TILOZA-314957 format. One record per residue (C-alpha): residue in one letter; x, y, z. Coordinates in steps of 0.5 Angstrom, whole numbers, padded with zeros to 4 digits, always signed. Layout:
% TILOZA-314957
aXYZ
...
//
This chain:
% TILOZA-314957
m+0189+0234+0139
n+0190+0241+0143
q+0197+0242+0146
e+0196+0243+0154
t+0195+0249+0157
t+0195+0252+0164
t+0188+0254+0164
s+0182+0251+0167
p+0176+0248+0163
g+0170+0253+0163
e+0163+0251+0164
h+0160+0245+0159
s+0167+0243+0158
l+0168+0236+0156
l+0172+0231+0160
a+0174+0224+0157
a+0177+0218+0161
i+0180+0212+0158
d+0181+0205+0162
l+0185+0200+0159
g+0183+0194+0163
s+0185+0187+0162
n+0179+0185+0159
s+0176+0191+0156
f+0178+0198+0154
h+0173+0203+0156
i+0172+0211+0154
v+0167+0216+0158
v+0166+0223+0155
a+0162+0227+0160
k+0160+0235+0161
l+0162+0239+0167
v+0156+0243+0168
q+0156+0247+0175
g+0161+0243+0178
e+0157+0236+0176
l+0159+0231+0171
q+0154+0229+0166
p+0156+0223+0162
i+0154+0224+0154
d+0158+0218+0151
l+0160+0211+0153
l+0164+0206+0149
s+0167+0199+0151
e+0171+0194+0147
k+0173+0187+0149
v+0180+0187+0147
q+0182+0182+0152
l+0190+0184+0153
a+0190+0179+0159
a+0189+0174+0155
g+0195+0176+0150
l+0200+0175+0156
d+0204+0169+0154
e+0208+0165+0159
n+0214+0170+0159
r+0209+0175+0161
m+0210+0178+0154
l+0204+0181+0150
t+0203+0178+0144
a+0203+0182+0137
e+0196+0180+0136
a+0194+0183+0143
i+0198+0189+0142
q+0194+0190+0135
r+0187+0189+0138
g+0189+0194+0143
l+0192+0199+0138
e+0186+0198+0133
c+0181+0200+0139
m+0185+0206+0141
e+0185+0209+0134
r+0177+0209+0134
f+0178+0212+0141
a+0182+0217+0138
q+0177+0220+0133
r+0172+0221+0139
v+0177+0225+0143
r+0180+0229+0138
d+0177+0236+0139
i+0178+0235+0147
p+0184+0239+0150
d+0190+0234+0153
q+0189+0236+0160
q+0182+0234+0160
i+0184+0227+0158
r+0186+0222+0162
i+0188+0215+0160
v+0190+0209+0165
g+0192+0202+0164
t+0191+0197+0169
n+0193+0190+0171
a+0195+0187+0164
l+0200+0193+0163
r+0202+0193+0170
e+0204+0185+0169
a+0207+0185+0161
t+0214+0186+0161
n+0214+0189+0154
s+0208+0194+0156
d+0212+0200+0153
d+0211+0197+0146
f+0204+0198+0146
i+0204+0204+0150
l+0209+0208+0146
e+0205+0207+0140
a+0198+0208+0143
e+0201+0215+0146
k+0202+0217+0138
i+0195+0215+0136
m+0192+0219+0142
g+0197+0224+0142
c+0197+0224+0150
s+0200+0220+0155
i+0198+0214+0158
e+0199+0212+0165
v+0200+0205+0168
i+0197+0206+0175
a+0198+0201+0181
g+0193+0196+0184
i+0192+0201+0190
e+0191+0207+0186
e+0186+0203+0181
a+0182+0201+0188
r+0182+0209+0190
l+0179+0211+0183
i+0174+0205+0183
y+0172+0207+0190
l+0172+0215+0188
g+0167+0213+0182
v+0163+0209+0186
s+0162+0213+0192
h+0160+0219+0187
t+0155+0215+0184
l+0152+0213+0191
a+0153+0220+0194
g+0147+0220+0198
d+0148+0214+0201
n+0151+0214+0209
g+0155+0208+0212
r+0161+0204+0211
r+0161+0200+0205
l+0165+0195+0202
v+0166+0196+0194
i+0168+0190+0190
d+0171+0190+0183
i+0173+0184+0179
g+0177+0186+0173
g+0180+0182+0168
g+0187+0181+0171
s+0186+0184+0178
t+0180+0185+0183
e+0180+0191+0188
f+0177+0191+0195
i+0175+0197+0198
i+0172+0199+0205
g+0170+0206+0205
e+0165+0212+0208
r+0162+0217+0204
f+0168+0219+0199
e+0174+0217+0204
p+0177+0210+0203
l+0179+0206+0209
e+0182+0200+0207
l+0185+0199+0199
e+0187+0192+0196
s+0188+0190+0189
l+0189+0182+0189
e+0192+0178+0183
m+0186+0175+0181
g+0181+0177+0175
c+0176+0174+0170
v+0181+0173+0164
s+0187+0171+0168
f+0183+0166+0172
s+0179+0163+0165
n+0186+0162+0162
r+0188+0158+0169
y+0182+0154+0171
f+0178+0154+0165
p+0183+0152+0159
n+0180+0152+0152
g+0173+0154+0155
i+0172+0147+0159
i+0167+0147+0165
t+0167+0142+0170
e+0166+0142+0178
k+0173+0141+0179
n+0175+0146+0175
f+0170+0151+0178
q+0172+0149+0185
l+0180+0150+0184
a+0178+0157+0181
v+0175+0158+0188
f+0180+0155+0192
g+0185+0160+0188
a+0181+0166+0190
l+0180+0164+0197
r+0188+0163+0197
e+0189+0171+0195
l+0183+0173+0200
l+0187+0170+0206
t+0191+0177+0206
i+0185+0181+0207
k+0180+0177+0210
r+0182+0178+0218
t+0183+0186+0217
y+0177+0187+0213
r+0172+0183+0217
q+0175+0186+0223
l+0173+0193+0220
g+0166+0191+0218
w+0161+0195+0213
d+0154+0196+0213
d+0153+0195+0205
c+0157+0191+0200
v+0157+0194+0193
g+0160+0191+0186
a+0162+0195+0180
s+0164+0194+0173
g+0162+0188+0168
t+0163+0182+0172
i+0158+0184+0177
k+0154+0187+0173
a+0153+0181+0169
v+0152+0177+0175
r+0147+0181+0177
n+0143+0181+0170
a+0144+0174+0170
c+0141+0173+0176
i+0135+0177+0175
t+0134+0174+0168
l+0134+0167+0171
g+0129+0169+0177
y+0134+0168+0182
a+0134+0176+0184
t+0130+0182+0183
d+0136+0187+0185
k+0141+0185+0190
v+0145+0179+0189
s+0144+0174+0195
a+0149+0168+0197
s+0143+0164+0195
a+0142+0167+0188
l+0150+0166+0187
q+0149+0159+0189
q+0144+0158+0184
l+0147+0162+0178
k+0154+0157+0180
d+0149+0151+0179
k+0146+0154+0173
i+0153+0155+0170
l+0156+0148+0172
s+0150+0145+0168
y+0154+0147+0162
n+0160+0143+0159
h+0163+0149+0155
v+0163+0156+0155
d+0160+0156+0148
e+0154+0153+0151
i+0152+0158+0156
d+0145+0161+0154
i+0143+0166+0159
e+0139+0172+0156
g+0142+0178+0156
l+0149+0175+0157
k+0154+0178+0151
e+0157+0173+0147
d+0164+0176+0149
r+0162+0176+0156
r+0161+0168+0156
s+0168+0166+0156
v+0170+0169+0162
f+0163+0168+0166
p+0165+0162+0170
a+0171+0165+0173
g+0168+0171+0175
i+0163+0167+0179
a+0168+0163+0182
i+0172+0169+0184
l+0165+0173+0187
s+0163+0166+0190
a+0170+0166+0194
a+0169+0173+0196
f+0162+0172+0199
e+0165+0166+0203
s+0172+0169+0205
l+0169+0176+0207
g+0162+0173+0210
i+0158+0177+0205
k+0150+0176+0205
e+0148+0180+0199
i+0151+0185+0194
r+0148+0191+0190
f+0151+0194+0183
s+0153+0201+0182
e+0154+0204+0175
g+0160+0208+0178
a+0167+0205+0177
l+0174+0206+0175
r+0173+0211+0169
e+0168+0215+0173
g+0173+0215+0178
l+0178+0218+0173
l+0173+0223+0171
y+0172+0226+0178
d+0179+0226+0180
m+0181+0230+0174
a+0175+0235+0175
g+0178+0235+0182
r+0185+0237+0179
l+0182+0242+0174
r+0179+0245+0180
h+0186+0245+0184
e+0183+0239+0189
d+0188+0235+0187
v+0189+0229+0192
r+0196+0229+0190
e+0197+0235+0194
r+0194+0231+0200
s+0199+0225+0199
i+0205+0230+0199
n+0203+0234+0205
a+0202+0227+0209
m+0209+0225+0207
m+0212+0232+0210
q+0208+0231+0216
r+0210+0223+0217
y+0217+0225+0216
r+0217+0231+0220
v+0220+0236+0214
d+0222+0243+0216
q+0216+0246+0213
e+0218+0253+0213
q+0225+0251+0209
a+0221+0247+0204
m+0216+0253+0203
r+0223+0257+0201
i+0226+0252+0197
e+0219+0251+0193
q+0218+0259+0192
t+0225+0260+0190
a+0224+0254+0185
l+0218+0256+0182
i+0220+0263+0181
a+0226+0260+0177
l+0221+0256+0173
t+0217+0262+0171
q+0223+0265+0168
v+0225+0259+0164
r+0219+0256+0163
e+0218+0258+0155
s+0225+0257+0153
w+0226+0250+0156
k+0219+0248+0154
l+0216+0247+0161
d+0210+0251+0161
t+0205+0246+0163
t+0201+0245+0170
e+0204+0238+0171
y+0211+0241+0171
h+0210+0246+0176
n+0206+0241+0180
m+0212+0236+0180
l+0217+0241+0182
s+0213+0244+0187
w+0212+0237+0190
a+0219+0235+0189
a+0221+0241+0193
r+0217+0240+0199
c+0219+0232+0200
c+0226+0233+0198
e+0228+0233+0205
t+0224+0227+0208
g+0230+0223+0208
l+0233+0227+0213
t+0229+0222+0218
i+0233+0216+0216
a+0240+0219+0216
h+0243+0226+0214
s+0249+0222+0210
q+0246+0221+0203
y+0239+0224+0205
h+0237+0226+0198
k+0238+0218+0196
h+0234+0216+0202
s+0228+0222+0200
a+0228+0219+0193
y+0227+0212+0196
l+0221+0214+0200
v+0218+0218+0194
l+0219+0212+0190
n+0216+0206+0195
s+0211+0210+0199
d+0204+0209+0197
l+0202+0216+0195
p+0195+0216+0193
g+0194+0220+0186
f+0200+0218+0183
t+0202+0213+0178
k+0208+0209+0178
r+0211+0213+0173
q+0210+0220+0176
q+0213+0217+0183
i+0219+0215+0178
q+0219+0222+0175
l+0219+0225+0182
a+0224+0221+0185
a+0229+0222+0180
v+0228+0230+0181
v+0229+0229+0189
q+0235+0225+0188
g+0238+0230+0184
h+0237+0236+0188
r+0244+0236+0191
r+0251+0233+0190
k+0253+0230+0184
f+0248+0230+0178
p+0245+0223+0177
t+0245+0223+0170
a+0244+0215+0170
t+0238+0216+0174
f+0235+0221+0168
d+0237+0216+0163
q+0232+0211+0166
l+0226+0215+0164
l+0223+0215+0157
p+0227+0219+0152
r+0222+0225+0152
e+0221+0226+0159
a+0229+0225+0161
k+0231+0233+0158
h+0225+0236+0162
y+0225+0233+0168
s+0233+0234+0169
r+0232+0241+0167
l+0226+0241+0173
t+0232+0238+0177
i+0237+0244+0176
l+0232+0249+0178
l+0231+0245+0184
r+0238+0245+0185
l+0239+0252+0184
a+0233+0254+0189
f+0237+0249+0194
v+0243+0252+0194
l+0240+0259+0195
n+0237+0257+0201
r+0242+0253+0204
s+0243+0258+0210
r+0235+0256+0212
s+0235+0264+0213
r+0228+0267+0214
e+0231+0273+0210
r+0228+0274+0204
l+0232+0273+0198
p+0233+0279+0193
a+0230+0279+0186
f+0234+0275+0181
h+0234+0274+0174
l+0235+0267+0171
t+0235+0266+0163
a+0236+0259+0160
e+0238+0258+0152
d+0239+0250+0151
n+0244+0248+0156
e+0247+0255+0158
l+0244+0258+0164
t+0245+0265+0167
l+0244+0267+0174
v+0244+0275+0175
f+0243+0278+0182
p+0243+0285+0184
d+0249+0289+0184
n+0254+0287+0190
w+0249+0282+0193
l+0253+0276+0191
s+0260+0279+0194
h+0257+0279+0201
q+0255+0272+0200
p+0261+0268+0200
l+0258+0261+0202
t+0253+0262+0196
q+0258+0264+0192
a+0262+0258+0193
d+0256+0254+0193
l+0255+0256+0186
e+0262+0255+0184
q+0261+0248+0186
e+0254+0247+0183
a+0257+0250+0176
g+0262+0244+0176
y+0257+0239+0178
l+0252+0242+0172
a+0258+0242+0167
n+0259+0234+0168
a+0252+0234+0166
g+0253+0238+0160
y+0250+0245+0162
t+0254+0251+0163
l+0252+0256+0169
a+0254+0263+0169
f+0253+0268+0175
k+0254+0275+0177
//
C-alpha cells in the first residue's frame, strides 16, 4: 500500500472502511464525489470472532486464523488505496479478548496499515453517524439500535448529533453461546435470553424513556434479517411492529434447533444467531416501550467513511472533543496556543529526520499541547499526571482507546522526569515516535514557561537519531537566565532517557 502522506484526497478518490465485528467482518469502498460518498463495493464475511472466545476470554487459534484469512482477501481489495484513506476498526470481540494483539499485529502486517479497537461509546457514535447520513432528509428525534455479535448499541439523536450513547454487553453471538448452547431452541432458553437482555437494559431504561424519540431505526445484520423475515412471512410490509416481532418469536419457537429454521431469504450462517438476536430485540421493545422499528442501510462502516471524509476535509470530531475538554477544565487558551505553535514549529524542523511526517503525528502533538494543563483544575502538584489521567479516562468522541493511551503518554511526559516506563507500555513501533513527540512538547513547554505574550525568537532545531541541537539568535539566550537554567535541567532529564540536548 502507498505510504501515508499529508495530502488530502482529490475528487473521485476512493475511501475504504473495514469493520471487524464480533460476528461479521465488513468492508465498504466508496468514491468521494463533490463531497458526497458513493459506495462502489461491499464485501462481508461471517468470521464469528466472538464465537472463538473461550472461558478465559482468549481468542482461539481457529478464530484468529478465520479472521486472518478474511483479512488477506480484504487486503487485495484495498491494495491500491492510500493508507490515510483506509480505516479499520475492531469492536466488542477484540475489546474483550485478552490476546487481541495476537490477531491485530498479524492483521496489520497483512493490511499494511493500523487497526483501531474502538470503545463501545465510540462504536455507538459512528453507527449513529452512518445512520444519520443515510436518513439525512429526516427530521425529529430518533432512537437507533444496532445489535452486533458481542454488543448492542443504543443511540438517541437529532439530525447528525447524538444526544445519548450507550453500548451494552449483549450480542447475537455471545447470547447464542450463553442461552442457546449447541443450537437448541426452547421457550425456556428464549425467555432466559430475554431476561438477560432486560437486565442489561435496566441501566438505560429510565434515561432513554425520559428523553424520548419520534422514530426508531435499526441498523446492521440482525435487524435487517428480522425485517426481511417478517416481510417474507407476511407479518410486515416495511416497519416491524411489536405484534410482528411477537409472531416471528412464535415462529422461531416452533423449531427445536437452529438448523431447522426454514425462512426464505434467511442465510444459513445467520440462522445460528437468529433466535438470540430476536430475544435481544424483543427485550428492547419491552424495556423501552418501542412500538415499531424501521431499517437503515447505514451502520458502523458507513459512519467510518463519513468520519474519515470529515477528517480528510479537516472536519475532525476529535478537534471538537479536545476543545470541549479545554473548556470543561478551564485551560488557559492563550498559553495552550503558545505551546502548540512552538511545538509544531519544532516538529516542522525535525519531521523528516525523525520520521514524524504524517498528519496524525502533527494532530497528536497539537492536541497534547492543548490539553496538557487540564490537570491544573485538580491540583498543581503533579498536574501532568492528573492531565494524563483525564485524557485517558474521559469519553473523547473520535478517539480510539489506543489513541487516548498515546495522547495520555505524551501529556504525562511534558514536564519533570521523562516517563520512559510509560512509553515502554506502548507498542514497540509506537514508542519511539511518541517519545519524540513528547520531547518536542517538553521543549515548547520550557520555552513558554514565562507565559509571556512576547513572541519567541526564531530558533533552529536539528535532530540526528537521539541527538538534538537547539540554536537561538546570537546573545538571546544569555539574556534569558531562567530559560537557560530550564534547558540545562531539561538536558539532564533527556540524558536519563537516552537523548542528548545541546543548545546555544
